[in-house]
C-alpha positions as CSV (number, residue, x, y, z in Angstrom):
1,M,58.5,114.6,110.0
2,H,61.8,116.1,111.3
3,F,62.6,112.8,113.0
4,D,62.0,110.8,109.8
5,N,64.1,113.3,107.8
6,A,67.0,112.8,110.4
7,R,66.6,109.0,110.2
8,H,66.7,109.1,106.4
9,A,69.9,111.1,106.5
10,K,71.5,108.8,109.0
11,Q,70.6,105.7,106.9
12,K,72.0,107.5,103.7
13,Y,75.3,108.2,105.6
14,M,75.4,104.6,106.9
15,A,74.9,103.3,103.3
16,V,78.6,104.4,102.6
17,Q,80.6,101.4,102.6
18,P,82.9,100.7,105.7
19,R,86.5,101.8,105.4
20,R,88.8,99.4,103.8
21,V,92.2,101.0,104.5
22,H,94.5,100.1,107.5
23,T,97.6,102.2,108.3
24,I,100.9,100.6,108.9
25,T,103.4,102.8,110.5
26,D,105.9,103.0,113.4
27,R,107.8,105.7,115.5
28,F,111.0,105.3,113.4
29,S,109.6,105.8,109.9
30,M,108.7,109.2,108.3
31,A,106.3,107.6,105.9
32,N,103.2,105.5,106.1
33,A,102.4,102.2,104.4
34,Y,98.8,101.2,103.9
35,L,96.9,97.9,103.5
36,I,93.6,97.8,101.6
37,N,91.6,95.0,103.1
38,E,89.2,93.5,100.4
39,E,88.6,89.9,99.0
40,Q,92.2,90.3,97.7
41,M,94.4,92.9,99.4
42,I,96.6,95.7,98.2
43,V,99.8,97.0,99.8
44,V,100.4,100.7,99.1
45,D,104.0,102.2,99.6
46,P,105.9,99.5,101.6
47,S,108.3,102.0,102.8
48,T,110.8,99.9,104.8
49,E,111.5,96.3,105.7
50,L,110.2,97.0,109.1
51,H,106.8,98.0,107.5
52,V,106.9,94.5,105.7
53,K,107.3,92.6,109.0
54,Q,104.6,94.8,110.5
55,I,102.3,94.0,107.6
56,Q,102.9,90.2,108.2
57,S,102.1,90.5,111.8
58,Y,99.0,92.7,111.2
59,L,97.6,90.3,108.6
60,W,97.9,87.4,111.0
61,T,97.1,89.0,114.4
62,F,94.3,91.4,113.4
63,L,92.9,90.3,110.0
64,H,93.6,86.6,110.4
65,R,94.6,86.5,106.7
66,P,97.5,84.9,104.9
67,L,100.1,86.7,102.7
68,S,98.7,84.8,99.8
69,H,95.7,87.1,99.8
70,I,97.8,90.1,98.7
71,D,97.6,90.4,95.0
72,L,99.0,93.9,94.2
73,I,101.6,96.5,95.4
74,V,100.9,100.1,94.5
75,L,103.5,102.9,94.7
76,T,102.0,106.4,95.0
77,H,105.3,107.8,93.7
78,L,108.9,106.7,93.6
79,H,110.8,108.6,96.3
80,P,113.0,106.1,98.0
81,N,111.5,106.5,101.4
82,H,108.3,105.1,100.0
83,I,109.5,102.1,98.0
84,A,112.4,100.8,100.1
85,G,110.5,97.9,101.3
86,V,109.3,96.6,97.9
87,E,112.1,93.9,97.4
88,A,111.5,92.6,101.0
89,L,107.8,92.2,100.4
90,L,108.3,90.5,96.9
91,R,110.5,87.9,98.7
92,I,107.5,86.7,100.5
93,C,104.8,87.7,98.3
94,D,105.1,87.4,94.4
95,V,102.7,89.9,93.1
96,P,102.8,92.8,90.4
97,V,104.1,96.2,91.4
98,A,102.3,99.2,89.9
99,A,103.0,102.9,89.4
100,L,101.6,105.6,87.2
101,A,102.2,105.3,83.5
102,V,103.5,108.9,83.1
103,L,106.9,107.3,83.9
104,H,108.4,106.3,80.5
105,A,111.1,103.7,79.9
106,E,114.5,105.1,78.6
107,K,113.6,103.8,75.2
108,G,110.0,104.9,75.3
109,E,108.6,101.4,75.9
110,K,105.8,101.6,78.6
111,N,106.2,98.2,79.8
112,S,110.0,98.2,80.3
113,S,111.4,98.0,83.8
114,S,114.0,100.8,83.3
115,V,112.6,104.2,84.1
116,R,113.9,107.7,84.2
117,L,113.2,109.6,87.5
118,T,113.8,113.0,88.6
119,E,114.4,113.8,92.4
120,Q,113.5,117.3,93.7
121,T,114.4,118.6,97.1
122,R,113.9,122.4,97.5
123,P,115.1,124.6,100.3
124,G,112.3,124.7,103.1
125,T,110.6,121.5,102.0
126,H,110.3,118.3,103.9
127,Q,113.4,116.1,103.0
128,H,113.3,112.6,102.0
129,F,115.6,109.8,102.5
130,N,117.7,109.1,99.6
131,P,119.7,106.0,99.3
132,S,122.3,105.3,96.7
133,P,121.3,105.7,92.9
134,L,122.0,102.1,92.4
135,A,119.7,101.0,95.1
136,H,117.0,103.2,93.8
137,E,117.4,102.0,90.2
138,R,117.2,98.4,91.5
139,Q,113.9,99.0,93.3
140,T,112.2,100.9,90.5
141,K,113.1,98.1,87.9
142,L,110.7,96.0,90.0
143,I,107.7,97.9,88.6
144,N,105.9,95.7,86.0
145,L,102.4,97.2,85.9
146,W,101.6,100.7,84.7
147,L,98.5,102.6,85.7
148,N,96.5,105.2,83.9
149,D,94.7,108.3,85.1
150,V,90.8,107.8,85.9
151,E,91.0,103.9,85.4
152,G,90.0,101.5,87.8
153,L,92.8,99.7,89.7
154,P,93.3,96.2,88.1
155,G,91.4,93.6,90.1
156,H,90.0,96.3,92.3
157,P,87.6,98.3,90.1
158,N,86.1,100.3,93.0
159,W,89.5,102.1,93.4
160,R,90.0,104.8,90.9
161,I,93.5,106.1,89.9
162,I,93.9,109.7,90.0
163,A,97.1,111.4,88.5
164,S,98.2,114.1,91.1
165,P,101.4,115.5,89.6
166,G,103.1,118.5,91.5
167,H,105.1,117.0,94.3
168,T,106.5,114.6,91.7
169,P,105.5,114.0,88.0
170,E,104.6,110.4,88.8
171,S,102.4,110.9,91.8
172,L,99.1,109.2,92.0
173,C,96.2,108.9,94.5
174,L,93.7,106.0,94.9
175,Y,90.1,106.9,95.6
176,N,87.2,104.8,96.5
177,P,83.9,106.8,95.9
178,F,81.9,104.1,97.8
179,S,83.9,104.1,100.9
180,R,85.0,107.8,100.4
181,E,88.6,107.1,101.1
182,L,91.5,108.7,99.5
183,L,95.1,107.5,99.7
184,C,97.1,110.5,98.6
185,G,100.9,109.6,99.0
186,D,103.0,112.7,99.4
187,A,100.7,114.8,97.2
188,I,99.0,115.7,100.5
189,I,100.6,115.2,103.9
190,T,99.4,116.2,107.4
191,I,101.6,118.3,109.5
192,Q,101.3,119.4,113.2
193,W,97.7,119.4,114.6
194,G,96.7,117.5,111.6
195,T,96.6,120.2,109.0
196,P,96.7,118.9,105.5
197,L,99.5,120.3,103.4
198,L,99.7,120.2,99.5
199,R,103.3,119.4,98.8
200,G,105.2,121.7,96.7
201,G,106.8,121.3,93.2
202,P,108.2,123.4,90.4
203,N,104.8,123.6,88.5
204,H,102.4,125.9,90.3
205,R,99.7,125.4,87.8
206,Q,100.0,121.7,88.0
207,L,99.7,121.9,91.8
208,E,96.6,124.0,91.7
209,E,95.0,121.6,89.2
210,T,95.8,118.7,91.4
211,L,94.2,120.4,94.4
212,R,91.1,121.4,92.4
213,I,90.6,117.8,91.4
214,L,91.1,116.4,94.8
215,R,88.8,119.0,96.4
216,S,86.0,117.9,94.0
217,L,86.0,114.3,95.6
218,R,83.7,113.3,98.5
219,I,86.1,112.3,101.1
220,H,85.5,111.0,104.6
221,Y,88.9,109.4,105.2
222,L,92.2,111.0,104.1
223,Y,95.4,108.7,104.2
224,P,98.6,110.9,103.6
225,G,102.0,109.5,102.8
226,Q,103.3,111.2,105.9
227,G,101.5,112.2,109.0
228,R,98.2,111.2,110.7
229,P,95.2,110.0,108.7
230,M,92.2,112.4,108.9
231,L,88.5,111.7,109.4
232,G,86.1,114.4,108.5
233,Q,83.6,115.8,106.0
234,Q,85.6,117.2,103.2
235,P,89.1,117.3,105.0
236,L,90.6,119.2,102.0
237,S,88.4,122.2,102.3
238,D,91.2,124.0,104.2
239,V,94.7,123.1,102.9
240,D,98.0,124.9,103.3
241,I,100.1,124.9,100.1
242,E,103.9,124.5,100.2
243,W,105.1,126.7,97.3
């Protein structure tokens, strides 16, 4: 009877869908890009032009798929070190660029390409690369698809959008409850020895609510915007908080 229970538990665990996410990074970048491998593919946070070249190589060499199978680019937040490769990717892959709809156009029109952003860098926090304001504005004007909290990702309904404000107001996570994967941008990063860190921001109540929501999810794979991905049962059970 004990053997049957163990076998049933193993079968139940194995019923979880295999992971879909591939990490694209290099020794020069402080940020991770991700490739979600499904019938059609998603690129998350193409951080640099080098990442774009790596994505091309990875598709051909390891996944044996063409660029035409990419149908969406998702930005977890709009810090420049996470979006600097968008233009390079769009030159070879003409697809929508999506971000959280909390960003409003200057005239209040959700579908306008001109958005107002706030950059926050506090003493003691991890710094982010910040190019010229003109370069940043040009990149953010490429966004043409706005995402809403708790909805499914367009064309990829198994991936749920989770608003995760705190580090930035427009931060989002992507969560797949079937493969139990969470792409969390810079809302959560991993630091030395793989410890997860909730990134700080000015609104402590918002940070605590984001952490509460993320901890409520069943996660086996955690993919941060910076640092190493984590594999484990509930990797957010022990999180440092950057106040």
